[in-house]
C-alpha positions as CSV (number, residue, x, y, z in Angstrom):
1,M,-50.7,51.0,-168.0
2,H,-52.7,50.7,-171.2
3,D,-55.9,51.6,-169.5
4,T,-54.4,54.5,-167.7
5,T,-52.9,55.9,-170.9
6,W,-56.2,55.4,-172.7
7,F,-58.1,57.4,-170.1
8,E,-55.5,60.1,-170.2
9,I,-55.7,60.4,-174.0
10,Q,-59.5,60.7,-173.6
11,G,-59.0,63.6,-171.3
12,R,-60.0,61.7,-168.2
13,P,-57.5,61.9,-165.3
14,A,-56.1,58.5,-164.4
15,V,-53.4,57.1,-162.1
16,F,-51.6,53.8,-162.6
17,V,-51.3,52.0,-159.3
18,A,-49.0,48.9,-159.0
19,S,-46.5,47.2,-156.8
20,S,-43.2,49.0,-156.5
21,E,-41.6,45.9,-158.1
22,F,-43.0,47.1,-161.4
23,A,-41.7,50.7,-161.3
24,G,-39.1,50.1,-164.1
25,A,-41.6,48.2,-166.3
26,A,-44.2,51.0,-165.8
27,E,-41.6,53.6,-166.9
28,A,-40.7,51.7,-170.0
29,Q,-44.3,50.9,-170.9
30,S,-45.5,54.5,-170.5
31,R,-42.7,55.7,-172.8
32,A,-43.6,53.0,-175.3
33,L,-47.2,54.1,-175.3
34,G,-46.2,57.7,-175.9
35,L,-47.2,59.1,-172.6
36,P,-44.1,59.1,-170.4
37,Q,-45.6,61.5,-167.9
38,V,-48.5,59.3,-167.1
39,R,-49.3,59.6,-163.4
40,R,-48.3,56.5,-161.3
41,V,-48.3,55.5,-157.6
42,F,-46.6,52.5,-156.3
43,V,-47.6,50.3,-153.4
44,P,-44.7,48.8,-151.4
45,H,-43.8,45.3,-152.6
46,P,-44.7,42.5,-152.0
47,I,-48.5,42.5,-152.0
48,Q,-49.5,39.0,-153.1
49,D,-49.1,37.4,-149.7
50,A,-50.1,40.4,-147.6
51,T,-52.9,40.0,-145.2
52,D,-56.1,42.1,-145.4
53,D,-54.9,44.4,-142.7
54,E,-51.5,44.8,-144.4
55,M,-53.2,45.7,-147.7
56,R,-55.4,48.2,-145.9
57,A,-52.3,49.8,-144.4
58,K,-50.6,49.9,-147.8
59,A,-53.7,51.5,-149.4
60,D,-54.0,54.0,-146.6
61,A,-50.3,54.9,-147.1
62,I,-50.9,55.9,-150.8
63,V,-54.4,57.2,-151.0
64,D,-53.3,60.8,-150.6
65,A,-50.7,60.4,-153.3
66,I,-53.4,59.0,-155.6
67,I,-55.8,61.9,-154.9
68,E,-53.0,64.4,-155.3
69,A,-52.0,62.9,-158.7
70,L,-55.6,63.1,-159.9
71,V,-56.1,66.8,-159.0
72,D,-52.6,68.0,-159.8
């Protein structure tokens, strides 16, 4: 979240991507950093034990949301 916020403050579009497990923490952190509207996309949890094919499927499922967030 810190990096995403830094890029946004610099005028560079950025999107925070994390596991859905961290949605609440991301909301709190973005408010604490002064940028509550920072763009974020969440990958369905869990990811740590996902196979390569499962990770590719998770990435495929959110890539359009990431692109949309960057150009919105």
